[in-house]
NUDO-725473 format. One record per residue (C-alpha): residue number from 1; residue in three letters; x, y, z. Coordinates in steps of 0.25 Angstrom, whole numbers, padded with zeros to 4 digits, always signed. Layout:
N
   num   residu      c1      c2      c3
   NUM      ALA       X       Y       Z
...
% end
This chain:
479
   num   residu      c1      c2      c3
     1      MET   +0109   +0140   +0207
     2      THR   +0100   +0135   +0219
     3      LEU   +0095   +0120   +0219
     4      LEU   +0081   +0126   +0217
     5      ALA   +0085   +0135   +0205
     6      PHE   +0093   +0123   +0199
     7      PHE   +0080   +0114   +0201
     8      LEU   +0071   +0124   +0194
     9      PHE   +0080   +0127   +0183
    10      THR   +0082   +0112   +0180
    11      LEU   +0067   +0110   +0181
    12      LEU   +0065   +0122   +0171
    13      VAL   +0075   +0116   +0161
    14      PHE   +0070   +0102   +0162
    15      SER   +0055   +0107   +0160
    16      GLY   +0060   +0115   +0148
    17      SER   +0067   +0103   +0142
    18      CYS   +0055   +0094   +0145
    19      CYS   +0045   +0104   +0139
    20      SER   +0054   +0105   +0126
    21      ALA   +0055   +0090   +0125
    22      LEU   +0040   +0089   +0127
    23      ARG   +0037   +0100   +0116
    24      PHE   +0047   +0093   +0107
    25      GLN   +0040   +0080   +0109
    26      ARG   +0026   +0086   +0106
    27      HIS   +0031   +0093   +0094
    28      LYS   +0037   +0081   +0089
    29      TYR   +0024   +0073   +0091
    30      TYR   +0016   +0084   +0085
    31      PHE   +0025   +0084   +0072
    32      GLN   +0025   +0069   +0071
    33      ARG   +0009   +0069   +0073
    34      LYS   +0008   +0080   +0063
    35      THR   +0017   +0072   +0053
    36      MET   +0009   +0060   +0055
    37      LEU   -0004   +0067   +0052
    38      ASP   +0002   +0074   +0040
    39      LEU   +0007   +0061   +0034
    40      ALA   -0006   +0053   +0037
    41      SER   -0016   +0064   +0032
    42      LYS   -0009   +0064   +0018
    43      ILE   -0015   +0051   +0012
    44      GLY   -0004   +0045   +0003
    45      ILE   -0005   +0037   -0011
    46      ASN   +0004   +0026   -0015
    47      TYR   +0010   +0029   -0029
    48      GLY   +0015   +0016   -0035
    49      ARG   +0019   +0015   -0049
    50      GLN   +0018   +0000   -0053
    51      GLY   +0011   +0003   -0066
    52      ASN   +0013   +0005   -0081
    53      ASN   +0002   +0015   -0083
    54      LEU   +0005   +0025   -0071
    55      PRO   +0007   +0040   -0073
    56      SER   +0020   +0047   -0071
    57      PRO   +0024   +0051   -0057
    58      TYR   +0021   +0066   -0061
    59      GLN   +0007   +0062   -0064
    60      SER   +0005   +0052   -0053
    61      ILE   +0009   +0063   -0042
    62      ASN   -0001   +0073   -0048
    63      PHE   -0011   +0062   -0046
    64      ILE   -0007   +0060   -0032
    65      LYS   -0009   +0075   -0030
    66      SER   -0022   +0075   -0036
    67      ILE   -0028   +0064   -0026
    68      LYS   -0022   +0073   -0015
    69      ALA   -0014   +0062   -0009
    70      GLY   -0004   +0068   +0001
    71      HIS   +0007   +0057   +0001
    72      VAL   +0012   +0048   -0010
    73      LYS   +0020   +0035   -0008
    74      LEU   +0030   +0030   -0018
    75      TYR   +0034   +0016   -0020
    76      ASP   +0048   +0021   -0023
    77      ALA   +0055   +0034   -0023
    78      ASP   +0053   +0038   -0038
    79      PRO   +0061   +0051   -0040
    80      GLU   +0051   +0057   -0050
    81      SER   +0039   +0055   -0040
    82      LEU   +0047   +0061   -0029
    83      THR   +0052   +0073   -0037
    84      LEU   +0037   +0076   -0042
    85      LEU   +0032   +0074   -0027
    86      SER   +0041   +0085   -0023
    87      ARG   +0031   +0094   -0030
    88      THR   +0019   +0090   -0021
    89      ASN   +0014   +0090   -0007
    90      LEU   +0014   +0075   -0007
    91      TYR   +0021   +0067   +0005
    92      VAL   +0029   +0056   -0002
    93      THR   +0033   +0042   +0002
    94      ILE   +0044   +0034   -0005
    95      THR   +0048   +0020   -0005
    96      VAL   +0061   +0012   -0004
    97      PRO   +0059   +0001   -0014
    98      ASN   +0060   -0013   -0007
    99      HIS   +0072   -0018   -0015
   100      GLN   +0080   -0006   -0010
   101      ILE   +0078   -0009   +0005
   102      THR   +0089   -0019   +0006
   103      SER   +0100   -0010   +0000
   104      ILE   +0095   +0002   +0009
   105      SER   +0095   -0007   +0021
   106      SER   +0109   -0011   +0020
   107      ASN   +0116   +0003   +0017
   108      GLN   +0113   +0016   +0023
   109      THR   +0120   +0022   +0010
   110      THR   +0110   +0015   +0002
   111      ALA   +0099   +0022   +0010
   112      ASP   +0105   +0035   +0009
   113      GLU   +0106   +0034   -0006
   114      TRP   +0091   +0030   -0006
   115      VAL   +0087   +0042   +0002
   116      ARG   +0097   +0051   -0006
   117      THR   +0090   +0047   -0019
   118      ASN   +0075   +0045   -0015
   119      ILE   +0073   +0056   -0005
   120      LEU   +0083   +0067   -0005
   121      PRO   +0081   +0072   -0019
   122      PHE   +0066   +0074   -0016
   123      TYR   +0065   +0077   -0001
   124      PRO   +0059   +0086   +0005
   125      GLN   +0052   +0092   -0008
   126      THR   +0046   +0078   -0009
   127      GLN   +0039   +0076   +0004
   128      ILE   +0044   +0062   +0007
   129      ARG   +0038   +0057   +0020
   130      PHE   +0040   +0042   +0019
   131      VAL   +0051   +0033   +0014
   132      LEU   +0045   +0018   +0014
   133      VAL   +0056   +0007   +0013
   134      GLY   +0050   -0004   +0004
   135      ASN   +0036   -0008   +0002
   136      GLU   +0031   -0021   +0009
   137      VAL   +0045   -0026   +0010
   138      LEU   +0040   -0038   +0019
   139      ASN   +0033   -0043   +0005
   140      TYR   +0045   -0040   -0003
   141      ASN   +0053   -0053   -0006
   142      TYR   +0067   -0047   -0009
   143      GLY   +0079   -0050   +0000
   144      ASN   +0078   -0048   +0015
   145      ILE   +0071   -0034   +0013
   146      SER   +0063   -0035   +0026
   147      ALA   +0076   -0035   +0035
   148      ASN   +0081   -0023   +0027
   149      LEU   +0069   -0015   +0029
   150      VAL   +0071   -0007   +0042
   151      PRO   +0086   -0005   +0039
   152      ALA   +0083   +0001   +0026
   153      MET   +0072   +0010   +0033
   154      ARG   +0082   +0014   +0043
   155      LYS   +0093   +0018   +0033
   156      ILE   +0083   +0027   +0026
   157      VAL   +0080   +0034   +0038
   158      ASN   +0094   +0035   +0042
   159      SER   +0096   +0042   +0028
   160      LEU   +0085   +0051   +0030
   161      ARG   +0089   +0056   +0044
   162      PHE   +0103   +0058   +0040
   163      ARG   +0098   +0068   +0030
   164      GLY   +0089   +0074   +0040
   165      ILE   +0076   +0069   +0035
   166      HIS   +0066   +0066   +0046
   167      ASN   +0052   +0067   +0040
   168      ILE   +0053   +0055   +0031
   169      LYS   +0048   +0042   +0037
   170      VAL   +0053   +0028   +0033
   171      GLY   +0044   +0016   +0033
   172      THR   +0040   +0004   +0025
   173      PRO   +0026   -0001   +0021
   174      LEU   +0023   -0015   +0025
   175      ALA   +0011   -0024   +0021
   176      MET   +0000   -0029   +0030
   177      ASP   +0005   -0043   +0028
   178      SER   +0017   -0039   +0038
   179      LEU   +0007   -0042   +0048
   180      ARG   +0004   -0057   +0053
   181      SER   -0009   -0053   +0059
   182      SER   -0018   -0041   +0057
   183      PHE   -0031   -0045   +0062
   184      PRO   -0037   -0041   +0071
   185      PRO   -0028   -0029   +0071
   186      SER   -0023   -0031   +0085
   187      ASN   -0017   -0044   +0080
   188      GLY   -0008   -0036   +0071
   189      THR   +0005   -0043   +0070
   190      PHE   +0017   -0043   +0061
   191      ARG   +0022   -0056   +0054
   192      GLU   +0032   -0063   +0063
   193      GLU   +0042   -0064   +0053
   194      ILE   +0043   -0049   +0051
   195      ALA   +0039   -0043   +0064
   196      GLY   +0053   -0045   +0071
   197      PRO   +0063   -0043   +0059
   198      VAL   +0055   -0032   +0051
   199      ILE   +0044   -0026   +0058
   200      LEU   +0050   -0023   +0072
   201      PRO   +0062   -0016   +0066
   202      LEU   +0053   -0008   +0057
   203      LEU   +0044   -0004   +0068
   204      LYS   +0056   +0000   +0076
   205      PHE   +0061   +0008   +0064
   206      LEU   +0048   +0015   +0062
   207      ASN   +0046   +0018   +0077
   208      GLY   +0060   +0024   +0077
   209      THR   +0058   +0033   +0065
   210      ASN   +0044   +0037   +0068
   211      SER   +0039   +0031   +0055
   212      TYR   +0027   +0024   +0051
   213      PHE   +0023   +0009   +0048
   214      PHE   +0019   +0008   +0034
   215      ILE   +0008   -0002   +0030
   216      ASN   +0002   -0006   +0017
   217      VAL   -0012   -0009   +0021
   218      HIS   -0023   -0014   +0012
   219      PRO   -0036   -0018   +0018
   220      TYR   -0041   -0022   +0004
   221      PHE   -0032   -0034   +0005
   222      ARG   -0037   -0038   +0019
   223      TRP   -0051   -0036   +0015
   224      SER   -0051   -0043   +0001
   225      ARG   -0045   -0056   +0007
   226      ASN   -0058   -0058   +0014
   227      PRO   -0068   -0048   +0008
   228      MET   -0080   -0055   +0014
   229      ASN   -0075   -0055   +0029
   230      THR   -0071   -0040   +0029
   231      SER   -0081   -0029   +0026
   232      LEU   -0076   -0021   +0014
   233      ASP   -0082   -0008   +0020
   234      TYR   -0072   -0011   +0032
   235      ALA   -0061   -0012   +0022
   236      LEU   -0065   +0001   +0016
   237      PHE   -0067   +0010   +0028
   238      GLN   -0082   +0009   +0026
   239      GLY   -0094   +0004   +0034
   240      ASN   -0096   +0001   +0049
   241      SER   -0089   -0012   +0050
   242      THR   -0079   -0013   +0062
   243      TYR   -0069   -0023   +0068
   244      THR   -0065   -0024   +0082
   245      ASP   -0052   -0029   +0085
   246      PRO   -0055   -0040   +0096
   247      GLN   -0042   -0037   +0104
   248      THR   -0041   -0022   +0104
   249      GLY   -0056   -0018   +0102
   250      LEU   -0052   -0009   +0091
   251      VAL   -0063   -0006   +0081
   252      TYR   -0059   -0006   +0066
   253      ARG   -0068   +0001   +0056
   254      ASN   -0059   -0003   +0043
   255      LEU   -0049   -0013   +0039
   256      LEU   -0037   -0003   +0037
   257      ASP   -0037   +0000   +0052
   258      GLN   -0038   -0014   +0055
   259      MET   -0025   -0017   +0047
   260      LEU   -0018   -0005   +0052
   261      ASP   -0020   -0008   +0066
   262      SER   -0015   -0022   +0064
   263      VAL   -0002   -0015   +0060
   264      LEU   -0002   -0006   +0072
   265      PHE   -0004   -0018   +0081
   266      ALA   +0007   -0026   +0075
   267      MET   +0017   -0015   +0077
   268      SER   +0012   -0013   +0091
   269      LYS   +0015   -0028   +0094
   270      LEU   +0029   -0026   +0090
   271      GLY   +0031   -0014   +0100
   272      TYR   +0028   -0002   +0090
   273      PRO   +0013   +0003   +0093
   274      HIS   +0016   +0017   +0089
   275      ILE   +0022   +0017   +0075
   276      ARG   +0014   +0025   +0065
   277      LEU   +0006   +0018   +0053
   278      ALA   +0006   +0022   +0039
   279      ILE   -0001   +0016   +0027
   280      SER   +0008   +0015   +0015
   281      GLU   -0003   +0008   +0006
   282      THR   -0018   +0006   +0007
   283      GLY   -0029   +0006   -0003
   284      TRP   -0039   -0003   -0010
   285      PRO   -0038   -0009   -0024
   286      ASN   -0047   -0003   -0035
   287      PHE   -0047   -0016   -0043
   288      GLY   -0042   -0030   -0042
   289      ASP   -0043   -0044   -0047
   290      ILE   -0057   -0051   -0047
   291      ASP   -0053   -0058   -0034
   292      GLU   -0049   -0046   -0027
   293      THR   -0062   -0042   -0021
   294      GLY   -0065   -0027   -0018
   295      ALA   -0054   -0021   -0027
   296      ASN   -0062   -0010   -0033
   297      ILE   -0062   +0005   -0035
   298      PHE   -0074   +0007   -0025
   299      ASN   -0067   +0000   -0013
   300      ALA   -0054   +0007   -0017
   301      ALA   -0060   +0020   -0017
   302      THR   -0067   +0018   -0004
   303      TYR   -0055   +0012   +0004
   304      ASN   -0046   +0024   +0000
   305      ARG   -0056   +0035   +0002
   306      ASN   -0059   +0030   +0016
   307      LEU   -0045   +0027   +0019
   308      ILE   -0041   +0041   +0016
   309      LYS   -0053   +0047   +0024
   310      LYS   -0048   +0039   +0036
   311      MET   -0033   +0042   +0035
   312      THR   -0035   +0057   +0033
   313      ALA   -0045   +0059   +0044
   314      SER   -0041   +0070   +0054
   315      PRO   -0038   +0066   +0065
   316      PRO   -0032   +0053   +0060
   317      ILE   -0041   +0041   +0063
   318      GLY   -0030   +0031   +0064
   319      THR   -0033   +0016   +0067
   320      PRO   -0041   +0009   +0079
   321      SER   -0028   +0006   +0086
   322      ARG   -0022   +0020   +0083
   323      PRO   -0033   +0030   +0082
   324      GLY   -0028   +0044   +0077
   325      LEU   -0016   +0038   +0070
   326      PRO   -0012   +0045   +0057
   327      ILE   -0009   +0035   +0046
   328      PRO   -0002   +0040   +0033
   329      THR   -0008   +0032   +0022
   330      PHE   -0005   +0029   +0007
   331      VAL   -0016   +0025   -0002
   332      PHE   -0012   +0013   -0012
   333      SER   -0011   +0018   -0023
   334      LEU   -0011   +0029   -0034
   335      PHE   -0012   +0020   -0046
   336      ASN   -0016   +0006   -0050
   337      GLU   -0002   -0001   -0053
   338      ASN   -0004   -0010   -0065
   339      GLN   +0009   -0017   -0064
   340      LYS   +0008   -0022   -0050
   341      PRO   +0008   -0037   -0048
   342      GLY   -0002   -0045   -0041
   343      SER   -0017   -0045   -0041
   344      GLY   -0026   -0035   -0047
   345      THR   -0027   -0026   -0034
   346      GLN   -0012   -0024   -0034
   347      ARG   -0014   -0015   -0046
   348      HIS   -0026   -0008   -0042
   349      TRP   -0025   +0001   -0030
   350      GLY   -0024   +0014   -0037
   351      ILE   -0033   +0027   -0035
   352      MET   -0029   +0032   -0049
   353      HIS   -0028   +0028   -0063
   354      PRO   -0015   +0031   -0070
   355      ASP   -0021   +0044   -0077
   356      GLY   -0024   +0049   -0063
   357      GLN   -0039   +0046   -0064
   358      PRO   -0044   +0041   -0051
   359      ILE   -0048   +0027   -0049
   360      TYR   -0057   +0032   -0038
   361      ASP   -0058   +0046   -0032
   362      ILE   -0050   +0048   -0019
   363      ASP   -0046   +0060   -0010
   364      PHE   -0033   +0058   -0003
   365      THR   -0036   +0070   +0007
   366      GLY   -0048   +0063   +0013
   367      GLN   -0056   +0075   +0012
   368      ARG   -0066   +0071   +0001
   369      PRO   -0079   +0065   +0007
   370      LEU   -0081   +0050   +0003
   371      THR   -0094   +0054   -0003
   372      GLY   -0087   +0064   -0012
   373      PHE   -0081   +0054   -0021
   374      ASN   -0087   +0048   -0035
   375      PRO   -0094   +0036   -0035
   376      LEU   -0086   +0023   -0036
   377      PRO   -0089   +0010   -0044
   378      LYS   -0096   +0000   -0036
   379      PRO   -0087   -0012   -0032
   380      THR   -0090   -0025   -0039
   381      ASN   -0080   -0034   -0032
   382      ASN   -0081   -0032   -0017
   383      VAL   -0086   -0047   -0015
   384      PRO   -0076   -0058   -0020
   385      TYR   -0079   -0063   -0034
   386      LYS   -0083   -0078   -0036
   387      GLY   -0081   -0084   -0050
   388      GLN   -0072   -0086   -0061
   389      VAL   -0060   -0076   -0065
   390      TRP   -0052   -0076   -0078
   391      CYS   -0039   -0069   -0081
   392      VAL   -0039   -0062   -0095
   393      PRO   -0031   -0051   -0103
   394      VAL   -0035   -0037   -0100
   395      GLU   -0041   -0029   -0112
   396      GLY   -0030   -0024   -0121
   397      ALA   -0019   -0033   -0116
   398      ASN   -0007   -0033   -0125
   399      GLU   -0007   -0045   -0134
   400      ALA   +0009   -0047   -0134
   401      GLU   +0008   -0047   -0119
   402      LEU   -0004   -0057   -0119
   403      GLU   +0004   -0067   -0128
   404      GLU   +0016   -0066   -0118
   405      THR   +0006   -0069   -0107
   406      LEU   +0000   -0080   -0114
   407      ARG   +0014   -0087   -0116
   408      THR   +0017   -0085   -0101
   409      ALA   +0004   -0090   -0096
   410      CYS   +0004   -0103   -0105
   411      GLY   +0019   -0106   -0102
   412      ARG   +0017   -0108   -0088
   413      SER   +0008   -0121   -0088
   414      ASN   +0004   -0130   -0099
   415      THR   -0011   -0130   -0094
   416      THR   -0012   -0115   -0094
   417      CYS   -0015   -0113   -0109
   418      ALA   -0018   -0127   -0113
   419      ALA   -0032   -0123   -0118
   420      LEU   -0025   -0113   -0128
   421      ALA   -0018   -0124   -0136
   422      PRO   -0022   -0126   -0151
   423      GLY   -0035   -0133   -0152
   424      ARG   -0039   -0131   -0137
   425      GLU   -0051   -0124   -0132
   426      CYS   -0045   -0110   -0130
   427      TYR   -0035   -0110   -0142
   428      GLU   -0045   -0101   -0150
   429      PRO   -0046   -0090   -0153
   430      VAL   -0031   -0089   -0155
   431      SER   -0026   -0076   -0150
   432      VAL   -0017   -0071   -0140
   433      TYR   -0028   -0064   -0132
   434      TRP   -0036   -0076   -0131
   435      HIS   -0025   -0086   -0128
   436      ALA   -0019   -0076   -0118
   437      SER   -0032   -0074   -0111
   438      TYR   -0034   -0089   -0109
   439      ALA   -0019   -0091   -0104
   440      ILE   -0020   -0079   -0095
   441      SER   -0033   -0084   -0088
   442      SER   -0028   -0099   -0088
   443      TYR   -0014   -0095   -0082
   444      TRP   -0020   -0086   -0071
   445      ALA   -0030   -0097   -0067
   446      GLN   -0020   -0107   -0067
   447      PHE   -0009   -0099   -0059
   448      ARG   -0018   -0089   -0051
   449      ASN   -0015   -0097   -0038
   450      GLN   -0001   -0094   -0040
   451      ASN   -0003   -0079   -0039
   452      VAL   -0004   -0077   -0054
   453      ARG   -0013   -0064   -0056
   454      CYS   -0022   -0061   -0068
   455      TYR   -0014   -0049   -0072
   456      PHE   -0002   -0054   -0082
   457      ASN   +0005   -0040   -0081
   458      GLY   -0008   -0033   -0084
   459      LEU   -0013   -0041   -0095
   460      ALA   -0024   -0049   -0088
   461      HIS   -0035   -0047   -0078
   462      GLU   -0046   -0055   -0072
   463      THR   -0060   -0057   -0077
   464      THR   -0073   -0064   -0073
   465      THR   -0077   -0065   -0087
   466      ASN   -0074   -0078   -0094
   467      PRO   -0065   -0076   -0105
   468      GLY   -0067   -0090   -0111
   469      ASN   -0077   -0096   -0120
   470      ASP   -0085   -0109   -0121
   471      ARG   -0073   -0116   -0127
   472      CYS   -0061   -0110   -0119
   473      LYS   -0063   -0109   -0104
   474      PHE   -0053   -0099   -0098
   475      PRO   -0047   -0104   -0085
   476      SER   -0052   -0095   -0073
   477      VAL   -0051   -0093   -0058
   478      THR   -0063   -0095   -0049
   479      LEU   -0064   -0086   -0037
% end
């Protein structure tokens, strides 16, 4: 072979190899883009089960199908739910509970067993797309769980890859409080104490596995902390309010985009500007305590309807710092969960009653025009309440449980129930309900600043109606 022939032959082979490699890269990019768009276009719903009045998994999954959700996120890997989901077209996300993270991180065999028990019996008939390791683990006070987070994620991935499973991504949902600063968005920065030991290894893992940074993002909490200084319409994707980041010049038209971009900027500052974002929780409460301004059905419906419109737009809208970015999104949540601790809003994020009737109409496909929904009840608490609040038993409260609560409330402090002593101003009428009513309101007023909630395991709620009388003055809280 002459030198010229050899040169031409080499050039031909090299060109063919380059073209093949280029075609492969294009195909890979096209496939990844298509997968991203597919995942993002199917709005998900969070299916939590912390309630004593919730329907069976069978009924719940039928309800999920009725709202045309495309993806369901479980806070566990419930085998009954996963079996039932195999008969649907729903994408599925499952969760490794926080308390299992440490054992999985320390032993590949334990991770293999978790995958063998919670994935292999159901996959691929059940379309599992994400495994989330824990939920807001940085807020979970149990051992050194944050240090074990990424090692556990890596072992789950190892187990999946060993079995030839490559289309299940592994991530972990973090809360917005993982950021030290989020305003303006360009100031987004992770907290110093977690940036190095937790977030950097996490970002390296997500980048290496082409996975998503999952964030639980709730504009309601950001807005409600200072409702008179931020436009409610801005928080609900409505109106013409805008905010311009003074450092980047980026213009924001809603609060969610602001919060998402603060996360993207925070990741960029640690050297990872291109990791994809997914919203593992977002929504708006349909009810809350009296001091939880703006928690009502009107705002909840407005937020979630506009959210779905935004996230199902084609082509994707993205955020100001990443226009066109498809963002997989899970609405929080399917049901109100009456056994969750904390303030009233914690138990009222649902879009459905336990019987499957909607709390408000919603269309998860995003195809229904916003003008096509039934009228909503007008909100009455969009401005902070000023006045007295009492804590009283709910209607129909169990008398035996009230009696136990009465003993508990009166046993903590000598002053809580002093007015109920024989001959004192609140002794009569002598009944469990009356004495418990006074004790509950007094206890709550006395210890509210120590995070005591007006709930008492579902026995009590707040009221602005004075339950006392001219002789007996019930203690109250003034907002």
